[in-house]
C-alpha positions as CSV (number, residue, x, y, z in Angstrom):
1,M,-13.7,-36.5,252.8
2,H,-14.2,-38.0,249.4
3,P,-16.1,-41.4,249.5
4,I,-13.1,-43.1,247.8
5,E,-10.7,-41.8,250.4
6,K,-13.0,-42.9,253.2
7,W,-13.2,-46.4,251.6
8,V,-9.4,-46.7,251.2
9,K,-8.9,-45.7,254.8
10,D,-11.6,-48.2,255.9
11,L,-9.5,-50.8,254.1
12,G,-6.6,-49.9,256.4
13,Y,-4.4,-47.8,254.1
14,S,-2.9,-44.5,254.9
15,V,-3.2,-42.2,251.9
16,K,-0.2,-40.0,250.9
17,R,-2.0,-38.7,247.8
18,F,-4.2,-39.5,244.8
19,E,-3.3,-38.8,241.2
20,V,-5.6,-38.9,238.2
21,V,-4.5,-41.7,235.9
22,S,-7.1,-41.6,233.3
23,D,-10.6,-40.2,232.5
24,D,-11.4,-42.6,229.7
25,A,-14.0,-42.5,227.0
26,S,-16.6,-44.2,229.2
27,Y,-18.0,-43.1,232.5
28,R,-15.1,-44.6,234.4
29,K,-12.3,-42.7,236.1
30,Y,-9.0,-44.1,237.3
31,Y,-6.8,-42.8,240.2
32,R,-3.4,-43.8,241.4
33,L,-3.3,-44.3,245.2
34,I,0.1,-43.5,246.6
35,L,0.9,-44.8,250.1
36,P,3.5,-43.3,252.5
37,D,5.8,-46.2,251.8
38,R,5.5,-45.4,248.0
39,D,3.6,-48.5,247.2
40,T,0.8,-47.8,244.7
41,F,-2.5,-49.1,243.6
42,V,-5.0,-47.9,241.0
43,I,-8.6,-47.2,241.9
44,M,-11.3,-47.7,239.3
45,D,-14.2,-45.4,239.9
46,S,-17.3,-46.6,238.3
47,S,-19.6,-44.7,240.6
48,M,-21.3,-42.9,237.6
49,Q,-22.2,-46.3,236.1
50,V,-22.1,-48.8,239.0
51,E,-23.5,-51.6,237.0
52,S,-20.4,-51.6,234.7
53,I,-18.3,-53.0,237.6
54,Y,-19.9,-56.5,237.3
55,P,-18.9,-57.1,233.6
56,F,-15.3,-56.0,234.5
57,I,-15.1,-58.6,237.3
58,D,-16.7,-61.3,235.1
59,I,-14.4,-60.8,232.2
60,S,-11.4,-60.5,234.5
61,V,-12.0,-64.0,235.8
62,R,-12.4,-65.4,232.2
63,L,-9.1,-63.8,231.1
64,L,-7.2,-64.9,234.2
65,K,-8.1,-68.5,233.5
66,Q,-6.3,-68.1,230.1
67,N,-3.2,-66.6,231.7
68,V,-3.8,-63.2,230.2
69,H,-2.1,-60.7,232.4
70,I,-4.6,-58.1,233.6
71,P,-4.7,-55.8,236.7
72,R,-5.3,-57.9,239.8
73,T,-8.2,-56.9,242.0
74,Y,-7.3,-56.5,245.7
75,A,-10.6,-55.0,247.0
76,Q,-14.0,-54.1,245.8
77,N,-16.9,-51.9,246.8
78,L,-19.8,-53.1,244.6
79,E,-22.3,-50.7,246.2
80,E,-20.3,-47.5,245.3
81,G,-18.6,-48.9,242.2
82,Y,-15.0,-48.9,243.3
83,L,-12.2,-51.4,242.7
84,L,-8.7,-51.4,244.1
85,L,-6.4,-52.7,241.4
86,E,-2.8,-53.6,240.7
87,D,-0.9,-50.6,239.4
88,L,0.5,-51.5,236.0
89,G,2.5,-48.3,235.6
90,N,2.3,-45.6,233.0
91,T,3.8,-47.2,229.9
92,H,1.3,-48.0,227.2
93,L,2.1,-49.8,224.0
94,I,1.8,-46.5,222.1
95,D,4.6,-45.0,224.2
96,I,7.2,-47.5,223.0
97,L,6.1,-48.3,219.5
98,N,8.4,-47.2,216.7
99,E,9.9,-48.5,213.5
100,Q,12.5,-50.6,215.3
101,S,10.2,-52.0,218.0
102,Y,6.8,-52.5,216.3
103,K,7.4,-56.1,215.1
104,L,8.5,-57.5,218.5
105,L,5.8,-55.6,220.4
106,Y,3.0,-56.3,218.1
107,T,4.0,-60.0,218.0
108,K,3.7,-60.1,221.8
109,A,0.3,-58.4,221.6
110,I,-0.8,-60.9,219.0
111,H,0.0,-63.8,221.3
112,E,-2.3,-62.1,223.9
113,I,-5.1,-62.2,221.3
114,L,-4.5,-65.9,220.8
115,K,-4.9,-66.4,224.6
116,M,-8.0,-64.2,224.8
117,Q,-9.6,-66.1,221.9
118,S,-9.6,-69.2,224.0
119,A,-11.4,-67.5,226.9
120,D,-14.8,-68.7,228.0
121,I,-17.6,-67.0,226.0
122,K,-20.6,-68.4,227.8
123,F,-23.3,-65.8,228.2
124,L,-21.4,-63.0,226.4
125,E,-23.4,-60.9,224.0
126,P,-22.8,-61.7,220.3
127,Y,-21.3,-59.4,217.7
128,D,-24.2,-60.2,215.4
129,D,-25.6,-58.5,212.4
130,E,-27.8,-56.2,214.4
131,F,-25.0,-55.0,216.6
132,L,-22.6,-54.5,213.7
133,M,-25.1,-52.4,212.0
134,F,-26.0,-50.4,215.1
135,E,-22.3,-49.5,215.6
136,M,-21.8,-48.4,212.0
137,K,-25.0,-46.3,212.0
138,L,-23.4,-44.2,214.8
139,M,-21.3,-42.6,212.0
140,Q,-24.3,-41.1,210.2
141,E,-26.1,-40.0,213.4
142,W,-23.2,-38.4,215.2
143,Y,-20.5,-37.7,212.7
144,L,-22.4,-36.8,209.5
145,D,-25.7,-35.3,210.9
146,K,-24.7,-33.8,214.2
147,F,-21.0,-33.0,213.8
148,L,-20.6,-32.1,210.2
149,W,-24.2,-31.2,209.5
150,V,-24.1,-33.2,206.3
151,T,-27.3,-34.5,204.9
152,L,-27.3,-37.3,202.3
153,D,-29.6,-37.2,199.3
154,D,-31.6,-40.3,198.4
155,D,-29.0,-41.8,196.1
156,E,-26.2,-41.2,198.6
157,Q,-28.3,-42.7,201.4
158,Q,-28.8,-45.8,199.3
159,I,-25.1,-46.1,198.6
160,L,-24.3,-45.9,202.3
161,D,-27.0,-48.4,203.2
162,D,-25.7,-50.9,200.6
163,I,-22.1,-50.5,201.7
164,L,-22.9,-51.0,205.3
165,E,-24.8,-54.2,204.5
166,L,-21.8,-55.4,202.4
167,I,-19.4,-54.7,205.2
168,K,-21.6,-56.5,207.7
169,D,-21.9,-59.5,205.5
170,V,-18.2,-59.8,205.0
171,V,-17.5,-59.5,208.7
172,L,-20.0,-62.3,209.4
173,S,-18.6,-64.5,206.6
174,Q,-15.4,-65.2,208.5
175,P,-15.1,-67.6,211.5
176,Q,-17.2,-66.5,214.4
177,G,-17.5,-67.5,218.1
178,Y,-14.3,-65.9,219.4
179,F,-13.8,-63.8,222.5
180,V,-13.5,-60.2,221.3
181,H,-12.0,-57.6,223.6
182,R,-13.5,-54.9,221.3
183,D,-10.9,-52.2,222.0
184,F,-7.5,-54.0,221.8
185,H,-5.3,-51.1,220.8
186,S,-2.1,-49.3,221.8
187,R,-3.7,-47.4,224.7
188,N,-5.2,-50.4,226.3
189,I,-2.1,-52.5,226.3
190,M,0.4,-51.9,229.0
191,F,4.1,-52.8,229.3
192,K,5.8,-53.2,232.7
193,R,9.3,-54.7,232.8
194,G,8.7,-56.2,229.4
195,K,5.5,-58.0,230.3
196,V,2.3,-57.3,228.4
197,S,-0.9,-56.5,230.3
198,V,-4.4,-55.9,229.0
199,I,-6.9,-53.4,230.3
200,D,-10.4,-52.0,229.4
201,Y,-11.9,-55.3,228.5
202,Q,-15.2,-55.2,230.3
203,D,-17.3,-54.7,227.1
204,A,-16.1,-58.0,225.5
205,R,-18.4,-59.8,223.1
206,V,-18.4,-62.9,220.9
207,G,-17.5,-62.3,217.3
208,A,-15.2,-62.5,214.4
209,I,-11.7,-64.0,214.4
210,T,-10.1,-60.8,213.0
211,Y,-11.7,-58.2,215.2
212,D,-9.1,-57.7,217.9
213,L,-6.3,-58.2,215.3
214,V,-7.5,-55.3,213.3
215,S,-8.1,-53.2,216.4
216,L,-4.4,-53.7,217.2
217,L,-2.8,-53.4,213.7
218,K,-5.1,-50.7,212.3
219,D,-5.0,-48.6,215.4
220,V,-6.5,-45.1,215.1
221,Y,-3.9,-43.7,217.4
222,I,-0.8,-44.8,215.5
223,R,-0.1,-46.2,212.0
224,F,2.5,-48.3,210.2
225,D,2.9,-49.1,206.5
226,R,0.3,-51.4,205.1
227,E,3.0,-53.9,204.0
228,K,4.1,-54.3,207.6
229,V,0.5,-54.6,208.8
230,V,-0.4,-57.3,206.3
231,E,2.8,-59.2,207.2
232,L,1.8,-59.3,210.9
233,A,-1.8,-60.2,210.0
234,L,-0.6,-63.2,208.1
235,E,1.6,-64.2,210.9
236,F,-1.5,-64.3,213.1
237,K,-3.2,-66.4,210.4
238,A,-0.4,-68.9,210.4
239,L,-0.8,-69.4,214.1
240,K,-4.5,-70.3,213.9
241,S,-4.9,-73.9,212.8
242,E,-8.5,-73.3,211.8
243,L,-7.3,-70.8,209.1
244,K,-4.8,-73.1,207.4
245,D,-7.0,-73.8,204.4
246,I,-8.0,-70.1,204.0
247,D,-6.4,-68.2,201.1
248,D,-4.3,-65.3,202.3
249,D,-6.2,-62.8,200.1
250,E,-9.5,-63.9,201.5
251,F,-8.2,-63.6,205.1
252,I,-6.8,-60.1,204.4
253,R,-10.2,-59.2,202.9
254,W,-11.9,-60.2,206.1
255,F,-9.3,-58.2,208.0
256,D,-9.8,-55.1,205.9
257,F,-13.6,-55.2,206.0
258,T,-13.6,-55.7,209.7
259,G,-11.3,-52.7,210.0
260,L,-13.7,-50.7,207.9
261,Q,-16.6,-51.6,210.2
262,R,-14.6,-50.6,213.2
263,H,-13.4,-47.3,211.7
264,I,-16.9,-46.3,210.5
265,K,-18.1,-46.9,214.0
266,I,-15.2,-44.9,215.5
267,L,-16.1,-41.8,213.5
268,G,-19.5,-41.8,215.2
269,I,-18.1,-42.5,218.6
270,F,-15.4,-39.8,218.4
271,A,-18.1,-37.2,217.4
272,R,-20.4,-38.4,220.2
273,L,-17.6,-38.0,222.7
274,K,-17.2,-34.4,221.7
275,L,-20.9,-33.5,221.3
276,R,-22.5,-35.5,224.1
277,D,-19.8,-36.2,226.6
278,N,-17.7,-33.0,226.3
279,K,-14.5,-34.9,225.5
280,P,-13.2,-33.1,222.4
281,A,-9.7,-34.6,222.3
282,Y,-10.7,-37.6,220.3
283,I,-11.6,-35.4,217.3
284,N,-7.9,-35.1,216.7
285,D,-7.8,-38.8,215.8
286,I,-10.5,-38.5,213.1
287,P,-8.1,-37.7,210.2
288,L,-6.2,-41.0,210.7
289,T,-9.5,-42.9,211.0
290,L,-10.6,-41.4,207.7
291,K,-7.2,-42.3,206.2
292,Y,-7.8,-46.0,207.0
293,I,-11.3,-45.8,205.5
294,R,-10.0,-44.2,202.3
295,E,-7.2,-46.8,202.0
296,T,-9.6,-49.7,202.3
297,V,-12.1,-48.2,199.9
298,E,-9.4,-47.8,197.3
299,L,-8.4,-51.4,197.6
300,Y,-11.7,-53.0,196.7
301,D,-13.9,-52.3,193.7
302,E,-17.1,-53.2,195.5
303,L,-16.4,-50.4,198.0
304,K,-15.7,-47.7,195.4
305,P,-19.2,-46.2,195.5
306,F,-18.5,-45.3,199.2
307,G,-16.1,-42.8,197.8
308,V,-19.1,-40.6,196.9
309,I,-19.9,-40.3,200.6
310,L,-16.3,-39.7,201.6
311,D,-15.9,-37.0,199.0
312,K,-19.0,-35.2,200.5
313,I,-17.6,-35.3,204.0
């Protein structure tokens, strides 16, 4: 008998069957537990990285206090790394996004960001200059060097180093100190009977005001016209009183540069998922990620030298 099945039976449940829900980009796995009466739960299996269960519980409490709807925890096994969670269904935001629904659905998601940004940030790790640079350098290590086998010459390396420093500085120039989900995109937002639910938040940090917004609106799994994205970004700005004196162009610059930091990081992560973790499916999302990067580089003169690197890859 599998340890999960034994644990569930020890909790007093009769198991009809298990279904795989998700084998995500981390070491966690998710299973749907189906009972004979057709009630269902989701089991989070963190047994390969047991310590990751503690941040999940900690962040869950912080979000619940802000009325962010997340999967409720009904039972826990901290020794083995199992949680028995509320089943939020199978409908992710990406499943229902289209040209007709995007504005309503994104607006609902933006209001979840507003609630999350008021969450307790005590003892959370900062999204500081060191961590921003660490993330972006994943691109060269995993995507350029190990995936594409591209080596930069000295001039190209200097260009890349200078651009990463510029991006980091712009990200840090905007208001800081906000709860950041870090992966608030269309596969981590659930809809059940019209209600928004948030998942995969255990890696939260404290950082820039635009980070979760850009994760949502410049999602590497789905794309809408820039005009629509900018309109929604400015709607978010209008809802934040601390941004009332900030020029729209300056805010969108923060938004774009934060997106660039995220997309550069993602190139490295997607390559690492394939090469190190044997999860090749994410490679299919690299073209859209590169498209976002190209778009931003073309918008800002100070980023134009980065085009040399993009042309090489």
